[in-house]
N, C-alpha and C positions, 0 to 999 in steps of 0.2 A: 751115158749122159749123166752128169752130175746134177743132183737135186739142189736147187737154190732156195734160199730163205727169203721170202718176200716181206720186206719192211716198208710199208706205204708205197709200194710200186717199184721200189729198187730191189733187184734180185741179187742179194749177197751170197758169197761163198761162205758157208758156215764152217770156218777153219780156225785152228790154233795158229800161232806164229810158225811153229815148225811145219805144219801141213801146208801153210801158205808158201813157205820156202821151198818145200818139196815140189809143189805145183809150179812155182816160178822156175825151178831147175829143169823141170820137164818141158816147159815152154821154150827154154833156152836151146833145147835140142831138137825141137820141132822144125819142120820145113817152112811152114807158113808163118808170116809175121803176126804177132799177137800184141795186144795192149792190155794193160792192167790199170784199173782205177781204184782210188782210195777215198770214196765219198764219206764225209763226216755229216753231221746233222744239218749243217748250213747247206751243204750241197744237196742233201737228200730232200730238204724242204723246198729248195729251188726246183728239183726235179719233179716234185709233187705237183707243181703248177706249170711245168714246161715239159710237154710231151716229147719234143725233139731232144732235149737234154737227157731226159729219162731214157730214151732209146739209145743214145750214145753210151750212157753208163751200162745199161743192160747188155749192149753188144760186146762188152769187154770179155776177154777170156778169163779174167780174174777180177773179182769185185770184193775189195777188202773193207770191213767196217772200221774206219778210222775215226774213232771218237766215242766217248762214254755216252753221248746223247743217242747214238744209233743203237748201242747195246741196251740202253734203258728203253728206248722205243720198242725194240724187239721183244723185250721182257714184258712190257705192258700189253703187247699184242699176243702174248702167249706163244711166240715163235722165237724162243731164245737163241741167241748166238753164243758160241763157245767162249769168245773173248774179243776184246778190242784188239785190232791189228794196226797199230800206228804206222802210217806210211814211212816216216823217217827211220823208224826202227827196222821195218821191213827192208828198206834200202840199205841200211848199215849192216844188217844180218846177211844180205845177199853178197856183200863185197867178198867175204872169204870164199864163197862159191865161185865167183867170177875169177878170183885170184888163182884158185885151184885149177879151174878148167881152162884158164888162159883166154877167157872171152874178153873182147874189147868193149870198153865202156865210154860212152859219149855223154857229156853234161850239157844240157841245154836249159837256158833260162837265167832268171834273176838279173841284177844289175851288173854293169861291166866290172869285171874283176873278181866277182864273187865265185863264179864257177872255177876259176883258176885257183883261188884260195881253198875252195872245197877240195879240189883235186890234190893239192898239197897236203891237206889234213888226212885225206884218205890214204895217200902214199906213205905217210908217216906210220900208220898202223898196218898197212898192207903193201909193203915195198915191191912185191911182185905183181901187183895189180897193173893192168894195162889201161890207162886213161888215154884213149886215142884221139880225143879232141874236146874242145869246149867252145861254147858260143852263148853270148848273153841273149836275154829275151827281148831286146829292142830292135829286132829286125822288122823291116817293113814288108818284106815279101816272103812268103812261106817257101818259095822255091829255093831261096838262098839257103835256108836252114836244111832243106831236104838235100840239096847238093853237097853241103858241108858234111852232113852225117854219112852219106854214101861214099864220099871221097875218103872219109876217115876209116871206112870198112868196119863200122860199129856193129857189134852184135846186140848191145843193150843200150838204150837211151833212157836217162833220167830226164823226164820232160817237166820242167818247173816254171811253167808260164802262168800259173794261177787258174782257178776254175772260173768259167767253163772253157776258157781258151785252150788250155792243154788237152782236154778231152776231145774237143772238136779237131784240134791239130792231129792227134794220134788217129782218130777214126777216119779223118779224111785222107791222110797221107800214108797210111799202112800199106796200101797196094804198091806204092812207088818207092818205099824205103826197103833197102836190102838188109833189114835187121831181123832179129828173132823176137825181141821183146822191147816194148816201150812202157814206161811206168809214169803215170801222172802223179807228181809229188809236191805240188804247191811250193811251200817255202822251205822245202828240205835242204836245198843247197846253202841257204842262209843259216839254217841250223847247224849243218856240218861245218861250214866255214867259221861259225862263231860270230857272224855279224849280227845275228838275232839270237838271243839266249833262250834256251828251252826252260820250262818250269823246273823248279827244284824237284828232286826225285820223290819227296814226300807228297808234293802236290799232284804229281803224275800218278802216284800210287793211290791217292784218294780221289782220283778222277776229277781234279780241279784245274787241269791245264788251261781250260777255257777261261777261268777267272784270272790266271796269271797273265794271259795274253791280253785280256781286257784292262787289267791294271797298267800294263806296259804300254798299251795302245788304246786309249779311251775312244779314239776315232772309229774303232771297230764295233762300237755299241750297236749300230744299225744292223750290221751283219750278224752280231752275236744274238740279236733278238730272234733270229730264225731258230736258235736252239730251243728255247722254250715253246715257240710256235710249233716246232716239230713234235715235241713231246706232247703238247696239247692236242695235236692232230691224231696222235697215236691213241690218246685217251678217248678222244671223241669217236674214233673208229671202234675201239674196244667196246664202248658203251652201246654202239649201234649194232654190235655183234658181227 
């Protein structure tokens, strides 16, 4: 059994990107369906105050630290994580593995047309990749999405419904989905499709991607305030010992 790193109640896998990919590849070959979550500081702060959400995150087979805020919080608590493992980068780095192994990928979520555009972008770089189906995130009944995924005979599903909807979807429907791995990836399809631009590389390198998002979407301010609140909660816990 792997030892997890507890960061304010969320049990992260303390892995590098390469180690995360190796574990993802192993889950692809396992018999039982698994799901992977990528909680950033916003999600982790929500989980701090929501026991049910925290349980869903901690029930995942792979919990990746998506965000500089999580890494900073872990450092403050003296339980350092090896590095940030951004969900979009994990997904993109997984594509060559899917292409090589012939696994079928289903893209679920975002606005109509975005998943199809993301699939086109993926196939430009990975022409042998099998994208077996797409579906936008505006379905009213989960059973419709479950049926579509099973009909497509998907091995992997990128679930991009936003948190916490995507995490509850994966946890609830894992038993009835004939897949190997589901990954909760938020706005990843928009990033891959290019409908939402990622921060410049220098901002990502300086851990300022959150600032770029805030500049581009000022309406995110309320959500973004969870990041400093998360860091403050880590400081508070450290001071209490």
